[in-house]
C-alpha positions in Angstrom: 157.5 36.2 119.5 158.8 38.0 123.3 157.2 36.6 126.2 158.1 37.5 130.1 158.4 34.6 132.4 158.2 35.8 136.1 159.4 32.8 138.0 161.9 32.9 141.0 163.2 29.4 140.9 166.0 29.8 138.9 166.0 26.5 137.6 162.4 26.2 136.8 163.1 29.8 134.9 166.0 28.1 132.7 164.6 25.4 131.8 161.1 27.0 130.6 163.4 29.7 128.5 165.7 26.8 127.2 162.8 25.2 125.6 160.2 28.1 124.6 163.7 29.4 122.9 163.3 25.8 120.5 160.0 27.1 119.6 161.4 30.4 118.6 160.0 32.2 121.6 162.4 34.6 123.2 161.9 34.4 127.1 163.1 37.5 129.1 163.4 35.9 132.7 162.3 38.3 135.9 162.9 36.6 139.4 160.4 39.4 141.1 157.6 41.4 140.8 159.6 44.4 141.3 161.8 43.3 138.4 158.6 42.2 136.4 157.2 45.6 136.7 160.1 47.2 135.5 160.5 45.0 132.4 156.8 45.7 131.5 157.3 49.2 131.7 160.4 49.1 129.3 160.0 46.5 127.0 157.0 45.3 125.0 155.6 41.6 125.5 153.4 39.8 123.3 152.5 37.8 126.2 153.4 36.9 130.1 153.7 33.8 131.9 153.7 34.6 135.4 154.3 32.4 138.8 152.0 33.3 141.8 154.5 33.0 144.6 157.3 35.4 144.2 159.8 36.5 147.1 158.1 40.3 147.1 154.3 39.6 146.8 151.5 37.8 145.3 151.7 37.5 141.2 148.4 38.8 140.6 150.0 42.1 142.2 151.5 42.4 138.6 148.0 41.5 136.7 146.3 44.1 139.0 148.7 46.6 137.9 148.7 46.0 134.5 145.0 46.2 134.1 144.7 49.4 136.0 146.7 51.2 133.5 144.9 49.7 130.3 147.6 47.0 129.2 145.8 43.8 127.6 148.9 41.8 127.0 147.1 38.2 127.8 148.5 36.7 131.5 149.3 32.8 131.8 149.5 32.0 135.8 151.6 29.5 136.6 151.0 28.4 140.1 151.0 25.7 142.7 148.0 26.9 144.3 145.7 25.6 141.9 142.4 25.5 144.1 139.3 26.9 142.8 139.3 29.6 144.2 142.8 30.3 143.7 141.9 30.1 139.9 138.9 32.1 139.8 140.5 35.2 141.7 143.5 35.4 139.2 140.6 35.1 136.2 138.4 37.6 138.0 141.9 39.6 138.5 142.6 39.9 134.7 144.5 36.4 134.2 144.3 35.0 130.6 144.3 31.5 131.3 145.8 29.4 134.7 148.2 26.2 134.8 148.8 24.7 137.9 152.1 23.4 138.4 153.2 20.3 137.5 152.4 20.9 134.1 153.9 19.5 131.0 155.3 22.2 128.5 153.4 21.0 125.3 150.4 22.0 127.6 151.9 25.1 128.0 152.5 25.8 124.4 149.0 24.8 123.6 147.9 27.5 125.6 150.7 30.1 124.1 149.3 29.4 120.7 145.6 29.3 121.9 146.3 33.2 123.6 148.4 34.2 120.3 145.4 32.8 118.1 142.5 35.4 119.9 142.0 38.3 117.1 143.1 40.9 119.7 146.2 39.6 120.0 147.9 39.0 115.9 145.8 40.8 113.2 146.2 40.4 110.7 146.6 36.7 110.2 148.9 36.8 107.8 151.1 40.1 106.7 151.8 40.3 103.0 154.1 42.9 100.9 155.4 42.0 97.5 155.2 38.2 96.7 156.1 37.6 100.7 153.3 36.0 103.0 154.2 35.9 106.3 151.7 33.7 108.8 151.8 35.4 112.3 149.6 32.8 113.9 152.2 29.8 112.8 155.3 32.2 112.2 156.3 31.0 108.6 157.2 33.2 105.4 156.4 32.1 102.0 157.0 33.1 98.6 154.6 32.0 96.1 153.3 29.8 98.5 157.2 28.2 99.1 158.2 28.5 102.7 161.4 30.1 103.1 163.8 28.2 105.1 165.1 30.8 108.0 167.1 30.4 111.0 165.4 31.4 114.4 166.8 34.6 115.0 166.5 35.6 110.8 162.8 35.0 111.3 162.6 36.9 114.2 163.7 39.6 111.9 161.9 39.1 109.4 158.8 39.3 111.8 159.5 42.3 113.1 160.3 44.2 109.9 156.9 42.9 108.3 154.9 43.6 111.3 156.5 47.2 110.5 156.2 46.8 107.3 156.8 50.7 105.5 157.7 52.3 108.9 161.6 52.0 110.1 162.7 49.6 113.0 165.4 51.1 115.0 168.3 48.8 115.5 167.3 48.7 119.1 164.1 47.9 118.9 165.1 44.6 116.7 167.4 43.6 119.2 165.3 43.8 121.4 162.6 41.1 119.3 165.8 39.1 118.6 167.7 38.5 121.8 166.7 38.0 125.6 168.0 40.1 128.0 170.6 38.1 129.2 171.8 37.0 125.7 175.5 38.4 124.2 175.5 40.5 121.3 178.3 40.8 119.4 178.2 44.4 117.7 177.9 43.0 114.0 175.6 40.2 115.1 172.5 42.3 114.0 173.7 43.6 110.7 175.0 39.7 110.0 171.6 38.4 110.4 169.8 41.1 108.2 172.5 40.7 105.7 171.8 36.9 105.3 168.1 37.5 105.2 168.2 40.1 102.6 170.2 37.5 100.2 167.8 34.8 101.2 164.9 37.3 100.2 166.7 38.5 96.8 167.2 34.8 96.1 164.0 33.9 96.5 162.4 37.0 94.6 160.1 37.9 96.9 159.6 41.4 95.8 160.7 43.0 99.2 163.5 44.8 100.1 165.7 45.8 103.8 166.8 48.8 103.5 169.0 50.3 105.7 169.3 53.4 107.4 172.9 54.1 108.7 172.9 54.4 112.3 169.1 54.2 112.4 167.4 50.9 111.8 166.0 49.3 108.9 162.9 49.1 106.8 161.3 46.6 104.6 159.4 48.0 101.5 158.1 46.3 98.3 160.9 46.2 95.5 160.2 49.6 93.4 
């Protein structure tokens, strides 16, 4: 899962991004409204966690912009402005949830999971190909009912490929799904993740293969 974190306090942003990474959530950080507008124009995110008090304006302006162009990405507003009037104005503009600061990380994670369970956000719940089943709800890969033990980045590669099964996924799109904005990416890092994942799928007799298209990307398809 890829999330845009719009938060101007560096310590808060770093702490949240670090915590979210532990739950296999890539958090791209946008410290201002202007940066956030550029991020949503250039990248696809599964969710936005949005502070209201930003250096260049009220975070609700981003929601107004998103909804005006028909973007339905779920938005959780995080703010110290937690009055009833503030919550109502945020929800009326198109926010999906509202969490007042200070908050517990466990509550934020629970709200993220709840939003991602909505049918519009994830459908179908389980993606299947060959003997492989991937739960898009709790992000588990299984073959014949047995969970595949995959490190976070390999799991993100597999999730991206199975969401677009039958279609070639460009290298840039895979890297975007696996790495955050500020991650340092070695030239062969993605290929290494794919190679290890490919072997694990073959060892598990998953009935699928990752086909590489040189210089373009990868395709997940059933074994012929």
